[in-house]
C-alpha positions in Angstrom: 8.0 -11.1 -22.0 8.8 -10.3 -18.4 6.7 -10.9 -15.5 7.7 -9.4 -12.1 6.5 -12.5 -10.3 7.3 -11.1 -6.9 4.9 -8.1 -7.3 1.3 -8.2 -6.8 -1.7 -5.6 -7.1 -4.0 -4.5 -4.6 -7.4 -3.1 -5.6 -9.2 -0.6 -3.0 -12.7 0.6 -3.9 -15.7 2.0 -2.1 -17.4 5.3 -1.3 -14.9 6.1 1.5 -11.7 4.9 -0.1 -10.3 8.3 -0.9 -11.0 9.5 2.7 -9.8 6.2 4.4 -6.5 6.2 2.3 -6.0 10.1 3.0 -5.6 9.1 6.7 -3.1 6.4 6.1 -0.9 7.1 3.1 1.9 9.6 2.6 0.8 11.0 -0.7 -2.2 13.5 -0.8 -5.1 11.5 -2.3 -6.9 14.8 -3.1 -4.2 15.5 -5.8 -4.4 12.0 -7.4 -6.8 12.6 -10.2 -8.3 10.0 -12.3 -5.8 8.7 -14.6 -2.7 9.5 -12.4 -0.1 7.8 -10.5 2.1 8.5 -7.4 4.6 7.0 -5.3 3.3 6.7 -1.7 3.8 4.7 1.7 1.8 3.6 4.6 3.5 4.2 8.0 3.0 3.1 11.6 2.4 5.6 14.4 6.2 5.9 14.8 6.6 7.4 11.1 8.1 4.0 10.0 7.1 2.7 6.8 4.9 -0.6 6.8 5.1 -0.7 2.9 5.9 1.7 -0.1 4.4 1.4 -3.5 3.0 2.8 -6.6 -0.8 4.0 -6.3 -2.9 4.8 -9.4 -6.2 6.2 -9.7 -8.1 4.5 -12.6 -11.8 3.7 -13.3 -12.9 5.0 -9.7 -10.7 2.6 -8.0 -7.2 2.8 -6.5 -4.4 0.1 -7.6 -1.3 -0.6 -5.6 1.6 -2.2 -7.1 4.2 -3.5 -4.6 6.1 -6.5 -3.6 3.8 -9.6 -2.7 5.2 -10.1 0.9 4.9 -6.4 1.7 1.2 -6.4 0.4 0.3 -9.0 3.0 1.6 -7.0 5.6 0.0 -3.6 4.4 -3.4 -5.4 4.0 -3.1 -6.6 7.7 -2.1 -3.0 8.8 -5.0 -1.3 6.9 -7.7 -3.6 8.2 -7.3 -2.4 11.6 -8.4 1.2 10.4 -10.9 0.2 7.5 -13.6 -0.9 9.9 -14.5 3.0 10.3 -15.0 3.2 6.3 -17.0 1.8 3.7 -14.0 0.6 1.6 -13.0 -2.9 0.4 -9.4 -4.1 -0.2 -8.6 -6.9 -2.3 -5.5 -8.8 -3.5 -5.5 -9.3 -7.2 -2.5 -11.6 -7.6 -4.6 -14.6 -8.8 -6.2 -12.4 -11.5 -3.6 -10.0 -12.6 0.2 -10.1 -13.7 2.8 -7.1 -13.3 4.9 -6.7 -16.2 8.3 -4.9 -16.8 8.7 -2.3 -19.4 10.8 0.6 -20.4 9.3 3.8 -22.1 9.5 7.4 -22.6 6.1 8.9 -21.6 5.2 11.5 -19.2 5.7 10.9 -15.3 3.2 9.6 -13.1 0.5 8.6 -15.6 -2.1 5.9 -15.7 -3.7 4.7 -19.0 -5.3 1.5 -20.2 -8.4 -0.5 -21.1 -10.2 -3.4 -19.3 -7.2 -5.7 -19.9 -4.2 -3.8 -19.1 -3.1 -0.6 -17.2 0.3 1.1 -18.0 1.7 2.9 -15.2 4.7 5.1 -15.5 7.2 5.4 -12.6 9.8 7.7 -14.1 10.8 8.9 -17.4 12.2 5.4 -18.0 10.3 2.9 -16.0 7.0 1.7 -16.8 4.8 -1.2 -15.0 1.8 -2.9 -16.9 -0.9 -4.4 -14.9 -2.3 -7.2 -17.2 -5.2 -9.5 -16.7 -3.7 -13.0 -17.0 -5.8 -13.9 -19.9 -4.4 -10.9 -21.8 -0.8 -11.4 -20.8 0.0 -13.8 -23.7 -1.3 -11.2 -26.1 1.0 -8.5 -25.0 3.3 -7.1 -27.6 6.8 -8.0 -26.6 8.0 -4.6 -27.8 9.1 -2.4 -24.8 9.2 -5.3 -22.4 12.5 -6.1 -20.9 14.2 -8.8 -18.8 13.3 -8.4 -15.1 16.9 -8.1 -14.1 17.5 -5.2 -16.6 14.5 -3.6 -15.2 15.5 -3.9 -11.7 18.9 -2.3 -12.6 17.1 0.7 -14.2 14.9 1.0 -11.0 17.9 1.0 -8.8 19.7 3.6 -11.1 16.5 5.7 -10.7 16.9 5.6 -7.0 13.6 3.4 -6.1 13.8 0.8 -3.4 10.6 -1.1 -2.6 10.6 -2.7 1.0 10.8 -6.2 1.6 8.5 -7.7 4.4 11.7 -8.0 6.6 12.4 -4.3 6.2 8.9 -3.4 7.0 8.7 -0.7 10.0 12.4 0.0 10.1 12.7 3.1 8.0 11.1 6.8 7.8 10.3 7.8 4.4 13.1 10.4 4.1 15.7 7.8 5.0 14.9 5.9 1.7 14.7 9.1 -0.3 10.9 8.7 -0.6 10.3 12.5 -0.2 12.7 13.0 -3.2 10.4 10.9 -5.4 7.3 12.9 -4.5 6.0 10.1 -2.3 5.5 12.3 0.8 3.1 15.3 0.9 4.0 17.8 3.7 0.7 19.9 3.3 -1.9 17.2 3.3 -2.7 17.3 6.9 -2.8 14.4 9.4 -2.2 11.0 8.7 -0.7 7.9 10.7 2.8 8.8 11.5 2.7 12.4 10.0 3.8 14.2 13.1 7.2 12.1 13.1 7.7 12.6 9.4 7.1 16.4 9.5 9.4 16.8 12.5 12.2 15.4 10.7 11.5 17.5 7.5 11.1 20.8 9.3 13.0 20.4 12.7 15.6 18.0 12.2 17.9 16.1 9.7 18.2 12.4 9.2 21.6 11.3 9.4 20.5 8.0 7.5 20.2 8.3 3.7 19.7 5.8 0.8 22.8 5.5 -1.2 23.5 3.5 -4.5 27.0 1.9 -4.9 28.6 -0.1 -7.5 31.2 -2.7 -7.1 32.3 -6.4 -7.3 30.6 -7.1 -4.2 27.8 -9.6 -3.7 26.4 -8.4 -0.6 23.3 -9.7 1.1 20.3 -8.0 2.8 21.4 -6.4 6.1 24.9 -6.9 5.7 27.1 -4.2 7.2 29.3 -2.0 5.1 32.3 -0.1 6.5 33.9 3.2 5.8 37.7 3.9 5.0 38.4 3.9 8.7 36.8 0.5 9.4 33.8 1.7 11.2 30.3 0.1 10.2 28.1 3.0 9.0 25.8 1.3 6.4 23.2 -1.3 6.0 22.7 -3.3 2.9 19.1 -3.2 1.6 19.4 -4.8 -1.8 21.9 -6.0 -4.4 21.5 -6.7 -8.1 24.2 -7.9 -10.7 24.9 -5.0 -13.0 25.1 -5.2 -16.9 28.2 -2.9 -16.8 29.9 -5.5 -14.3 29.9 -6.0 -10.7 26.8 -5.3 -8.6 24.5 -2.5 -7.7 23.9 -2.1 -4.1 21.3 0.0 -2.2 22.5 0.7 1.3 21.3 3.1 4.0 24.2 5.1 5.3 24.5 6.5 8.7 26.6 9.7 7.9 26.4 13.4 7.5 27.4 12.8 3.8 27.3 9.8 1.5 31.0 8.7 1.4 32.5 8.1 -2.0 33.6 4.6 -1.0 32.2 1.8 1.1 33.7 -1.7 2.0 32.2 -5.0 2.6 34.9 -6.0 4.9 37.0 -4.0 7.4 40.4 -3.0 6.2 39.4 -4.4 2.7 41.2 -2.9 -0.5 38.0 -3.7 -2.5 35.7 -0.8 -2.5 32.1 -0.1 -3.4 32.0 3.4 -5.5 29.1 5.9 -4.9 26.8 6.3 -7.8 24.7 9.4 -8.7 20.9 9.4 -8.4 18.8 11.4 -10.7 17.3 13.3 -7.9 20.2 14.0 -5.8 23.3 16.5 -6.2 25.9 14.8 -8.2 28.9 13.8 -6.2 32.2 15.5 -7.1 34.9 13.7 -9.0 
């Protein structure tokens, strides 16, 4: 079995929970029916993401899955606004495990029982929220090594913010709107004005790109174009089963370049990879 030990679960309940989260999260909570799930994010007043996550509505409660370090920052941020609402936020890391799974089910669904909840991220990726007492009883079929799951996640174009990356990026700069993680017709929420202005009145010159190559880049490392200009910042790097590494980078350019370089004037390049929600690069 594969536990994603760096992930945790936040549990949000209360008579005002939906109204409270509607004013804070980028998805439309009114559209999140019982048994459904969605990508979402919580932003500061400048439209920069405090954290991004998967949120599910199940058994009259909201379940958020995200990296534990980001969860702590998110709880701290939400507490500033929660005082006006009857809602409770609890970290379930002591009670629940997050398991990695690959499956072929409809997108954005949530199904489970009192011991386990299966969340569908995309057509391939699943997360299973499991009570620790039930984890050892989980059938290994469908569960995968954490590294393989993360490789598939990156190939699906999904990046979860770390605590160090909190409040740096507007959702569109990490392609979050292309994963239906942002609603542009829900009305006001914290950061909404900046996010909407970028969508309708401007164009971000910073875009998340997936690259593959022999490089072992580290977080925040700069990457260079063929002219030796630093135009990208590494967000994440994982070994790839096909050899080399998969690298998420935020690229500052009108269009994603075919190749990036870890060093100026280097002959060893990183090659742009197609993401399922973007137009394929030309050969």
